[in-house]
A tleap script that builds the chain and sets N, CA, C and O, in Angstrom:
source leaprc.protein.ff14SB
mol = sequence {
  NMET THR ASN ILE ILE TYR PRO PRO LEU VAL
  GLU ASP ALA TYR LYS PHE THR ARG LYS GLN
  GLY PHE ASN LEU SER LYS ALA GLU LEU TYR
  LYS LYS LEU ILE GLU ALA ASN PHE ILE ASP
  LYS GLN GLY ASN ALA THR GLN TRP ALA ILE
  ASP GLN GLY PHE VAL GLU GLY GLY LEU ASN
  ASN GLY ARG CSER
}
set mol.1.N position { 6.614 6.379 25.336 }
set mol.1.CA position { 6.206 5.204 24.569 }
set mol.1.C position { 6.816 3.990 25.133 }
set mol.1.O position { 7.965 4.075 25.568 }
set mol.2.N position { 6.174 2.849 25.179 }
set mol.2.CA position { 6.686 1.647 25.747 }
set mol.2.C position { 7.032 0.717 24.625 }
set mol.2.O position { 6.285 0.431 23.690 }
set mol.3.N position { 8.304 0.258 24.832 }
set mol.3.CA position { 8.769 -0.826 23.666 }
set mol.3.C position { 8.479 -2.187 24.170 }
set mol.3.O position { 8.895 -2.542 25.272 }
set mol.4.N position { 7.848 -2.885 23.482 }
set mol.4.CA position { 7.266 -4.212 23.675 }
set mol.4.C position { 8.394 -5.236 23.154 }
set mol.4.O position { 8.739 -5.177 21.974 }
set mol.5.N position { 8.932 -6.113 23.975 }
set mol.5.CA position { 10.002 -7.063 23.506 }
set mol.5.C position { 9.061 -8.370 23.193 }
set mol.5.O position { 8.528 -9.049 24.071 }
set mol.6.N position { 8.967 -8.572 21.948 }
set mol.6.CA position { 8.456 -9.907 21.572 }
set mol.6.C position { 9.330 -11.106 21.440 }
set mol.6.O position { 10.520 -10.998 21.143 }
set mol.7.N position { 8.743 -12.252 21.660 }
set mol.7.CA position { 9.649 -13.382 21.732 }
set mol.7.C position { 10.225 -13.649 20.323 }
set mol.7.O position { 9.640 -13.229 19.324 }
set mol.8.N position { 11.350 -14.334 20.251 }
set mol.8.CA position { 12.067 -14.509 19.123 }
set mol.8.C position { 11.356 -15.149 17.890 }
set mol.8.O position { 11.687 -14.903 16.730 }
set mol.9.N position { 10.379 -15.968 18.240 }
set mol.9.CA position { 9.647 -16.703 17.160 }
set mol.9.C position { 8.764 -15.623 16.503 }
set mol.9.O position { 8.646 -15.567 15.279 }
set mol.10.N position { 8.143 -14.765 17.344 }
set mol.10.CA position { 7.352 -13.583 16.734 }
set mol.10.C position { 8.175 -12.689 15.861 }
set mol.10.O position { 7.719 -12.217 14.820 }
set mol.11.N position { 9.341 -12.469 16.271 }
set mol.11.CA position { 10.289 -11.386 15.535 }
set mol.11.C position { 10.585 -12.085 14.312 }
set mol.11.O position { 10.582 -11.464 13.248 }
set mol.12.N position { 10.859 -13.409 14.362 }
set mol.12.CA position { 11.236 -14.017 13.010 }
set mol.12.C position { 10.053 -14.296 12.158 }
set mol.12.O position { 10.240 -14.240 10.943 }
set mol.13.N position { 8.961 -14.564 12.559 }
set mol.13.CA position { 7.741 -14.538 11.829 }
set mol.13.C position { 7.276 -13.241 11.106 }
set mol.13.O position { 6.755 -13.143 9.995 }
set mol.14.N position { 7.591 -12.267 12.010 }
set mol.14.CA position { 7.278 -10.774 11.518 }
set mol.14.C position { 8.092 -10.482 10.321 }
set mol.14.O position { 7.616 -9.977 9.304 }
set mol.15.N position { 9.401 -10.831 10.473 }
set mol.15.CA position { 10.446 -10.493 9.263 }
set mol.15.C position { 9.976 -11.261 7.998 }
set mol.15.O position { 9.898 -10.758 6.877 }
set mol.16.N position { 9.680 -12.517 8.315 }
set mol.16.CA position { 9.207 -13.485 7.038 }
set mol.16.C position { 7.938 -12.833 6.531 }
set mol.16.O position { 7.875 -12.471 5.356 }
set mol.17.N position { 6.952 -12.673 7.344 }
set mol.17.CA position { 5.677 -12.064 6.738 }
set mol.17.C position { 5.774 -10.856 5.922 }
set mol.17.O position { 5.151 -10.670 4.877 }
set mol.18.N position { 6.741 -9.908 6.565 }
set mol.18.CA position { 6.962 -8.680 5.795 }
set mol.18.C position { 7.610 -8.881 4.379 }
set mol.18.O position { 7.309 -8.202 3.397 }
set mol.19.N position { 8.462 -9.813 4.389 }
set mol.19.CA position { 9.272 -10.038 3.147 }
set mol.19.C position { 8.148 -10.738 2.068 }
set mol.19.O position { 8.294 -10.638 0.850 }
set mol.20.N position { 7.219 -11.325 2.580 }
set mol.20.CA position { 6.164 -12.026 1.837 }
set mol.20.C position { 4.958 -11.050 1.441 }
set mol.20.O position { 3.946 -11.413 0.843 }
set mol.21.N position { 5.209 -9.883 1.830 }
set mol.21.CA position { 4.192 -8.816 1.364 }
set mol.21.C position { 2.993 -8.476 2.465 }
set mol.21.O position { 2.145 -7.612 2.244 }
set mol.22.N position { 3.037 -9.263 3.666 }
set mol.22.CA position { 1.852 -9.030 4.561 }
set mol.22.C position { 2.203 -7.843 5.480 }
set mol.22.O position { 3.338 -7.565 5.867 }
set mol.23.N position { 1.177 -7.247 5.745 }
set mol.23.CA position { 1.324 -6.046 6.507 }
set mol.23.C position { 0.619 -6.182 7.847 }
set mol.23.O position { -0.395 -5.514 8.051 }
set mol.24.N position { 1.106 -7.027 8.790 }
set mol.24.CA position { 0.534 -7.202 10.125 }
set mol.24.C position { 1.280 -6.586 11.086 }
set mol.24.O position { 2.477 -6.492 10.812 }
set mol.25.N position { 0.887 -6.090 12.241 }
set mol.25.CA position { 1.778 -5.593 13.287 }
set mol.25.C position { 2.200 -6.741 14.197 }
set mol.25.O position { 1.517 -7.765 14.203 }
set mol.26.N position { 3.173 -6.645 14.887 }
set mol.26.CA position { 3.725 -7.538 15.785 }
set mol.26.C position { 2.684 -8.089 16.584 }
set mol.26.O position { 2.525 -9.305 16.686 }
set mol.27.N position { 1.936 -7.208 17.180 }
set mol.27.CA position { 0.881 -7.650 18.074 }
set mol.27.C position { -0.099 -8.416 17.441 }
set mol.27.O position { -0.509 -9.409 18.040 }
set mol.28.N position { -0.618 -8.100 16.178 }
set mol.28.CA position { -1.594 -9.025 15.419 }
set mol.28.C position { -0.994 -10.313 15.172 }
set mol.28.O position { -1.630 -11.348 15.372 }
set mol.29.N position { 0.287 -10.309 14.717 }
set mol.29.CA position { 0.966 -11.619 14.413 }
set mol.29.C position { 0.996 -12.637 15.710 }
set mol.29.O position { 0.612 -13.806 15.657 }
set mol.30.N position { 1.472 -12.045 16.778 }
set mol.30.CA position { 1.604 -12.674 17.947 }
set mol.30.C position { 0.180 -13.368 18.315 }
set mol.30.O position { 0.141 -14.562 18.610 }
set mol.31.N position { -0.862 -12.647 18.287 }
set mol.31.CA position { -2.253 -13.131 18.455 }
set mol.31.C position { -2.516 -14.294 17.430 }
set mol.31.O position { -2.978 -15.362 17.833 }
set mol.32.N position { -2.245 -14.102 16.211 }
set mol.32.CA position { -2.502 -15.092 15.283 }
set mol.32.C position { -1.722 -16.323 15.437 }
set mol.32.O position { -2.272 -17.398 15.198 }
set mol.33.N position { -0.501 -16.280 15.811 }
set mol.33.CA position { 0.363 -17.432 16.088 }
set mol.33.C position { -0.114 -18.228 17.325 }
set mol.33.O position { 0.050 -19.443 17.435 }
set mol.34.N position { -0.706 -17.461 18.228 }
set mol.34.CA position { -1.174 -18.292 19.421 }
set mol.34.C position { -2.562 -18.927 18.975 }
set mol.34.O position { -2.856 -20.068 19.332 }
set mol.35.N position { -3.342 -18.216 18.246 }
set mol.35.CA position { -4.699 -18.758 17.668 }
set mol.35.C position { -4.374 -20.056 16.976 }
set mol.35.O position { -5.014 -21.087 17.186 }
set mol.36.N position { -3.232 -19.960 16.041 }
set mol.36.CA position { -2.944 -21.166 15.220 }
set mol.36.C position { -2.202 -22.210 15.832 }
set mol.36.O position { -1.831 -23.173 15.161 }
set mol.37.N position { -1.916 -22.098 17.208 }
set mol.37.CA position { -1.272 -23.017 17.974 }
set mol.37.C position { 0.273 -23.238 17.483 }
set mol.37.O position { 0.880 -24.306 17.560 }
set mol.38.N position { 0.719 -22.162 17.027 }
set mol.38.CA position { 2.333 -22.144 16.768 }
set mol.38.C position { 3.036 -21.811 17.924 }
set mol.38.O position { 4.131 -22.358 18.052 }
set mol.39.N position { 2.645 -20.995 18.851 }
set mol.39.CA position { 3.380 -20.641 20.023 }
set mol.39.C position { 2.361 -20.501 21.176 }
set mol.39.O position { 1.178 -20.222 20.980 }
set mol.40.N position { 2.915 -20.719 22.414 }
set mol.40.CA position { 1.967 -20.598 23.565 }
set mol.40.C position { 2.043 -19.023 23.907 }
set mol.40.O position { 2.641 -18.236 23.174 }
set mol.41.N position { 1.370 -18.633 25.110 }
set mol.41.CA position { 1.321 -17.196 25.468 }
set mol.41.C position { 2.770 -16.750 25.788 }
set mol.41.O position { 3.059 -15.570 25.591 }
set mol.42.N position { 3.677 -17.584 26.254 }
set mol.42.CA position { 5.059 -17.216 26.670 }
set mol.42.C position { 6.039 -16.919 25.355 }
set mol.42.O position { 7.139 -16.371 25.426 }
set mol.43.N position { 5.426 -17.381 24.193 }
set mol.43.CA position { 6.129 -17.296 22.921 }
set mol.43.C position { 6.998 -18.405 22.527 }
set mol.43.O position { 7.808 -18.317 21.604 }
set mol.44.N position { 6.796 -19.576 23.326 }
set mol.44.CA position { 7.596 -20.843 23.040 }
set mol.44.C position { 6.833 -21.662 21.957 }
set mol.44.O position { 5.602 -21.659 21.967 }
set mol.45.N position { 7.530 -22.359 21.029 }
set mol.45.CA position { 6.829 -23.218 20.101 }
set mol.45.C position { 5.980 -24.241 20.876 }
set mol.45.O position { 6.361 -24.663 21.967 }
set mol.46.N position { 4.868 -24.623 20.328 }
set mol.46.CA position { 4.041 -25.602 20.847 }
set mol.46.C position { 4.713 -26.963 20.360 }
set mol.46.O position { 5.568 -26.981 19.474 }
set mol.47.N position { 4.253 -28.091 21.011 }
set mol.47.CA position { 4.787 -29.274 20.610 }
set mol.47.C position { 4.175 -29.539 19.281 }
set mol.47.O position { 4.872 -30.034 18.395 }
set mol.48.N position { 2.834 -29.227 19.060 }
set mol.48.CA position { 2.248 -29.482 17.736 }
set mol.48.C position { 3.044 -28.723 16.698 }
set mol.48.O position { 3.229 -29.383 15.675 }
set mol.49.N position { 3.559 -27.514 16.695 }
set mol.49.CA position { 4.368 -26.735 15.775 }
set mol.49.C position { 5.689 -27.390 15.462 }
set mol.49.O position { 6.241 -27.336 14.363 }
set mol.50.N position { 6.189 -28.076 16.637 }
set mol.50.CA position { 7.534 -28.807 16.446 }
set mol.50.C position { 7.264 -30.085 15.655 }
set mol.50.O position { 7.927 -30.373 14.658 }
set mol.51.N position { 6.335 -30.795 16.096 }
set mol.51.CA position { 5.864 -32.162 15.469 }
set mol.51.C position { 5.733 -31.989 13.973 }
set mol.51.O position { 6.192 -32.795 13.163 }
set mol.52.N position { 5.030 -30.802 13.634 }
set mol.52.CA position { 4.699 -30.543 12.245 }
set mol.52.C position { 5.704 -30.037 11.371 }
set mol.52.O position { 5.538 -29.887 10.161 }
set mol.53.N position { 6.992 -29.715 12.143 }
set mol.53.CA position { 8.007 -29.131 11.382 }
set mol.53.C position { 8.096 -27.759 11.063 }
set mol.53.O position { 8.961 -27.293 10.321 }
set mol.54.N position { 7.087 -27.021 11.692 }
set mol.54.CA position { 7.181 -25.536 11.477 }
set mol.54.C position { 8.142 -24.727 12.179 }
set mol.54.O position { 8.499 -23.640 11.724 }
set mol.55.N position { 8.610 -25.223 13.333 }
set mol.55.CA position { 9.635 -24.688 14.033 }
set mol.55.C position { 10.518 -25.888 14.596 }
set mol.55.O position { 10.108 -27.038 14.754 }
set mol.56.N position { 11.874 -25.396 14.889 }
set mol.56.CA position { 12.648 -26.316 15.405 }
set mol.56.C position { 12.914 -26.172 17.016 }
set mol.56.O position { 12.741 -25.075 17.546 }
set mol.57.N position { 13.293 -27.182 17.697 }
set mol.57.CA position { 13.611 -27.107 19.052 }
set mol.57.C position { 12.306 -26.996 20.134 }
set mol.57.O position { 11.140 -27.107 19.754 }
set mol.58.N position { 12.641 -26.792 21.346 }
set mol.58.CA position { 11.591 -26.702 22.369 }
set mol.58.C position { 11.593 -25.398 22.920 }
set mol.58.O position { 11.419 -24.408 22.210 }
set mol.59.N position { 11.811 -25.326 24.354 }
set mol.59.CA position { 11.876 -24.173 25.089 }
set mol.59.C position { 13.067 -23.284 24.431 }
set mol.59.O position { 14.151 -23.742 24.070 }
set mol.60.N position { 12.707 -22.085 24.353 }
set mol.60.CA position { 13.562 -20.985 23.736 }
set mol.60.C position { 14.017 -21.442 22.271 }
set mol.60.O position { 14.915 -20.843 21.680 }
set mol.61.N position { 13.454 -22.361 21.809 }
set mol.61.CA position { 13.752 -22.791 20.307 }
set mol.61.C position { 15.112 -22.868 19.930 }
set mol.61.O position { 15.496 -22.503 18.819 }
set mol.62.N position { 15.917 -23.361 20.870 }
set mol.62.CA position { 17.305 -23.610 20.496 }
set mol.62.C position { 18.152 -22.355 20.750 }
set mol.62.O position { 19.344 -22.373 20.442 }
set mol.63.N position { 17.564 -21.213 21.326 }
set mol.63.CA position { 18.222 -19.925 21.461 }
set mol.63.C position { 18.640 -19.856 22.803 }
set mol.63.O position { 17.990 -20.509 23.619 }
set mol.64.N position { 19.594 -19.193 23.187 }
set mol.64.CA position { 20.212 -18.910 24.518 }
set mol.64.C position { 19.800 -17.605 25.012 }
set mol.64.O position { 20.210 -17.198 26.099 }
savepdb mol mol.pdb
quit
């Protein structure tokens, strides 16, 4: 079985949505975040998401 490593924003969003009672897989959430323009295909926050205040930072979203 292959372990997929998702970007930090996907992991954070996954934890948040689970706490809110949503039951999406990480793969589904990743696709939805891209479709909604929150992240790019590399998992970085889009400028739009930053400008709207949905996420902080730019590349790597402030993480090292």
